[in-house]
C-alpha positions as CSV (number, residue, x, y, z in Angstrom):
1,M,0.4,13.1,0.1
2,R,-2.1,11.9,-2.2
3,T,-4.9,9.8,-0.5
4,P,-7.9,7.9,-1.7
5,E,-10.1,10.1,0.2
6,S,-8.8,12.8,-1.7
7,R,-7.8,12.1,-5.2
8,L,-9.9,14.4,-7.2
9,R,-7.7,17.8,-8.0
10,T,-8.1,20.7,-9.6
11,S,-5.7,21.1,-12.6
12,E,-4.0,24.2,-12.4
13,S,-2.1,24.0,-15.8
14,R,-2.6,26.3,-18.9
15,V,-5.0,24.4,-21.4
16,R,-3.9,25.2,-25.1
17,K,-6.0,24.4,-28.0
18,P,-4.2,22.9,-30.9
19,D,-4.7,25.4,-33.3
20,G,-5.1,28.7,-30.8
21,P,-3.3,30.3,-28.3
22,A,-2.9,29.4,-24.4
23,R,-5.9,30.4,-22.7
24,P,-5.7,31.1,-18.9
25,P,-6.5,28.5,-16.4
26,A,-10.5,28.5,-15.4
27,S,-10.1,30.2,-11.8
28,P,-10.0,27.5,-9.0
29,V,-12.9,25.6,-7.6
30,R,-13.1,27.2,-4.1
31,M,-13.3,24.3,-1.3
32,P,-16.1,24.7,1.1
33,E,-15.2,25.9,4.4
34,S,-16.7,22.9,6.0
35,Q,-14.3,20.8,3.7
36,R,-11.4,22.7,4.8
37,V,-12.0,22.4,8.6
38,A,-12.9,18.8,8.0
39,D,-9.5,17.9,6.1
40,H,-7.8,19.8,8.9
41,L,-8.9,18.1,11.9
42,R,-8.8,14.8,9.9
43,E,-5.1,15.4,9.6
44,A,-4.7,16.3,12.8
45,I,-6.7,13.1,14.2
46,L,-5.1,10.6,12.1
47,S,-1.5,11.9,12.5
48,G,-2.2,11.8,16.5
49,A,-2.0,15.6,17.1
50,I,-5.2,15.3,18.6
51,A,-5.6,12.0,20.6
52,P,-8.3,9.6,21.6
53,G,-10.4,11.0,24.5
54,E,-9.3,14.4,23.7
55,R,-12.2,17.1,23.4
56,I,-12.6,19.6,20.1
57,R,-13.9,22.8,21.3
58,Q,-15.5,24.4,18.6
59,E,-14.9,27.9,19.4
60,E,-11.3,27.2,19.7
61,L,-11.2,25.7,16.3
62,A,-13.2,28.4,14.6
63,V,-10.8,31.1,15.8
64,R,-7.8,29.2,15.0
65,L,-8.9,28.3,11.5
66,G,-10.4,31.7,10.9
67,A,-13.8,30.1,10.2
68,S,-17.6,30.5,11.6
69,R,-18.9,28.1,13.8
70,L,-21.4,26.7,11.5
71,P,-18.5,25.1,9.1
72,V,-17.0,23.9,12.0
73,R,-20.1,22.1,13.4
74,E,-20.7,20.4,9.8
75,A,-17.4,19.4,9.5
76,L,-17.6,17.6,13.2
77,R,-20.8,16.1,11.5
78,M,-18.9,14.7,8.3
79,L,-15.6,13.5,10.9
80,E,-18.5,11.6,12.8
81,A,-19.8,9.8,10.0
82,E,-16.0,8.8,9.3
83,G,-15.8,7.7,12.9
84,L,-13.1,10.1,13.9
85,T,-15.0,12.3,16.1
86,E,-18.7,11.5,18.1
87,H,-20.8,14.2,19.7
88,H,-22.0,14.2,23.7
89,P,-24.8,16.0,24.4
90,H,-23.5,18.8,26.8
91,R,-20.0,17.6,26.4
92,G,-19.6,18.4,22.8
93,A,-17.2,16.8,20.2
94,R,-14.1,14.6,21.0
95,V,-12.0,12.1,19.4
96,P,-13.3,8.8,20.4
97,L,-11.5,6.4,23.1
98,L,-11.8,2.8,22.7
99,D,-10.6,0.2,25.3
100,R,-8.8,-2.9,24.3
101,H,-11.7,-4.9,23.7
102,Q,-13.3,-2.8,21.2
103,V,-10.0,-2.5,19.6
104,D,-9.9,-6.2,19.4
105,V,-13.6,-6.3,18.3
106,I,-12.7,-3.5,15.3
107,Y,-9.8,-5.7,14.3
108,Q,-11.9,-8.8,14.2
109,M,-14.4,-6.9,11.7
110,R,-11.3,-5.9,9.7
111,E,-10.1,-9.3,9.0
112,R,-13.8,-10.5,7.9
113,L,-14.8,-7.5,5.9
114,E,-11.6,-6.3,3.9
115,P,-11.1,-9.6,2.2
116,L,-14.7,-8.8,0.6
117,A,-13.8,-5.2,-0.1
118,L,-10.5,-6.1,-2.0
119,A,-12.6,-8.8,-4.0
120,E,-15.1,-6.1,-5.0
121,S,-12.4,-3.6,-5.8
122,I,-9.7,-5.8,-7.6
123,P,-11.6,-6.1,-10.7
124,H,-12.2,-2.3,-11.0
125,L,-8.7,-1.0,-10.4
126,T,-6.9,0.8,-12.9
127,A,-3.4,0.2,-14.3
128,G,-2.9,3.6,-12.7
129,D,-4.0,2.3,-9.2
130,H,-1.7,-0.8,-9.9
131,R,1.3,1.6,-10.7
132,R,0.5,3.9,-7.7
133,L,0.1,0.8,-5.6
134,A,3.6,-0.7,-6.6
135,L,5.4,2.9,-5.9
136,I,3.8,2.9,-2.2
137,Q,4.9,-0.6,-1.6
138,D,8.3,0.4,-2.9
139,E,8.3,3.6,-0.5
140,I,7.0,1.4,2.6
141,E,9.9,-1.1,1.8
142,A,12.5,1.9,1.9
143,N,11.2,4.0,4.9
144,T,12.1,3.7,8.4
145,D,9.9,6.7,10.0
146,I,6.9,5.2,11.8
147,G,4.7,8.1,10.9
148,E,5.7,7.8,7.0
149,F,5.2,4.0,7.5
150,L,1.6,4.6,8.7
151,A,0.5,7.0,6.1
152,L,2.0,5.0,3.4
153,D,0.3,1.7,5.0
154,R,-2.7,3.4,4.8
155,E,-3.2,4.8,1.5
156,F,-1.8,1.3,0.2
157,H,-4.7,-0.6,1.9
158,L,-7.6,2.3,1.3
159,L,-6.3,2.5,-2.4
160,S,-6.4,-1.2,-2.7
161,Y,-10.3,-1.1,-1.5
162,S,-11.0,2.0,-3.6
163,G,-12.5,0.0,-6.6
164,C,-15.3,-1.4,-4.4
165,A,-18.6,0.0,-5.5
166,I,-20.6,-1.0,-2.7
167,E,-20.5,2.2,-0.7
168,Q,-21.9,0.7,2.9
169,L,-19.0,-1.5,2.6
170,S,-16.1,1.0,1.7
171,A,-17.5,3.3,4.1
172,M,-17.4,0.8,7.0
173,V,-13.8,-0.2,6.3
174,V,-12.7,3.3,6.2
175,R,-14.5,3.8,9.5
176,M,-12.6,0.8,11.0
177,W,-9.2,2.4,9.8
178,N,-10.3,5.6,11.2
179,A,-10.8,4.3,14.5
180,T,-7.8,2.0,14.9
181,Q,-5.4,4.6,13.2
182,H,-4.2,5.8,17.0
183,Y,-3.8,2.1,18.2
184,R,-2.0,1.1,15.1
185,R,0.7,4.1,15.8
186,A,1.1,2.8,19.4
187,F,1.6,-0.8,18.4
188,M,4.1,0.1,15.9
189,R,6.2,2.3,18.6
190,L,5.5,-0.6,21.1
191,T,6.9,-3.3,18.9
192,G,9.5,-1.7,16.3
193,P,10.1,-1.7,12.5
194,S,10.3,-5.6,12.7
195,R,6.4,-6.1,12.8
196,R,6.0,-4.0,9.4
């Protein structure tokens, strides 16, 4: 699924000059190993495959993904900046575990910051962004799967904030979405589809 965090993709189509033969596509740009590991971990954390409080063992992850430990460490630093992991000296990395009060405060922060991010974003959204937002909304309304709903809802909101040029504000909003993803999933399972 296309997300605002990964909107750039390498084109694999052949390029044809108007007056000449087709030329083969440029060799694809190889994704840095740390980015590949980070993408894998991000998906596992946001989907709930790695739960809050669960440790992430660098050695096991490196073996499972066929990577060395250096890109794994770099990926964990990237995800820590996104609020998806935290590092404890002598204990390693884990997915942050929040108590109810912390979740409540993060939601209050979101209630104050997201309208500001939206106001900064709307003037800069493209016609393509508007079409994608309408398509996502249609998919949300036609969907009954909680996992798919959460992914679509996240994409809708983050895309709606993606025009915000204030990096500090955008990064803070994404961190808060990341920090509460697991708790949104638990809330949806407890309350059912009527709360969508």
